[in-house]
C-alpha positions in Angstrom: -36.3 -20.5 20.2 -33.5 -22.3 22.2 -32.7 -24.4 19.2 -32.7 -22.0 16.9 -30.0 -20.0 19.2 -28.3 -23.4 19.3 -27.9 -24.4 15.8 -26.8 -20.2 14.7 -24.7 -20.6 17.7 -23.2 -23.7 16.5 -22.8 -21.9 13.0 -21.0 -19.4 14.1 -18.4 -21.9 15.4 -18.1 -23.7 13.0 -17.0 -20.9 10.3 -14.6 -19.3 13.1 -13.0 -23.2 13.4 -12.7 -23.1 9.1 -11.0 -19.4 9.2 -8.4 -20.3 12.0 -7.8 -23.7 10.0 -8.0 -21.5 6.7 -5.1 -19.1 8.0 -2.8 -21.5 10.0 -2.8 -23.7 7.2 0.9 -24.1 5.9 1.3 -23.4 2.1 -1.9 -21.7 2.1 -1.8 -17.8 1.1 0.6 -16.0 2.5 0.4 -13.4 5.6 0.7 -10.5 3.8 -1.7 -11.6 1.1 -4.2 -12.6 3.9 -3.7 -9.0 5.8 -4.1 -7.4 1.8 -7.6 -9.5 1.7 -8.7 -8.7 5.4 -7.7 -5.0 4.7 -9.7 -4.6 1.7 -12.7 -6.7 3.0 -12.9 -4.1 6.2 -12.6 -0.9 3.7 -15.5 -2.4 1.3 -17.7 -3.2 4.0 -17.6 -7.3 3.2 -18.7 -7.4 7.0 -22.1 -5.2 6.8 -25.5 -6.0 6.0 -25.7 -6.4 2.7 -30.2 -5.9 2.8 -29.3 -2.9 3.9 -27.4 0.0 0.7 -27.4 2.6 3.6 -25.1 1.3 6.2 -22.9 -0.3 3.2 -22.2 3.0 1.9 -22.4 4.1 5.0 -19.6 1.8 6.6 -17.6 2.4 3.5 -17.4 6.0 3.7 -16.6 5.9 7.5 -13.9 3.2 6.8 -12.4 5.3 4.1 -12.6 8.5 5.7 -10.5 7.1 8.4 -8.3 5.5 6.6 -7.3 9.3 4.3 -7.4 10.2 7.8 -4.8 7.8 9.6 -2.7 8.2 6.1 -2.7 12.2 6.8 -2.3 11.7 10.0 0.9 9.4 9.4 2.3 12.0 7.2 1.9 14.8 9.6 3.5 12.6 12.5 6.7 12.0 9.9 7.0 15.5 8.6 6.8 17.1 12.2 9.6 15.0 13.7 11.5 15.7 10.2 11.5 19.3 10.5 12.1 19.3 14.2 8.7 21.1 15.2 
């Protein structure tokens, strides 16, 4: 049991180190491209458990609604600020 947990922690550590290495390598993808890819992966629920379709679709719907609401609030804020109130 302890060996299995150690193996999982080691895999996670290696995954984190590889990601840090990819993101800090000069000549790699630009900051904007990485950020756009990360945002797309977030909204499309790339990190959700693929074996559970309800979780995948629920995550996608929730994140998409959150994005739409955030954009709506930003538009409302700009409108209120430009109209004086």
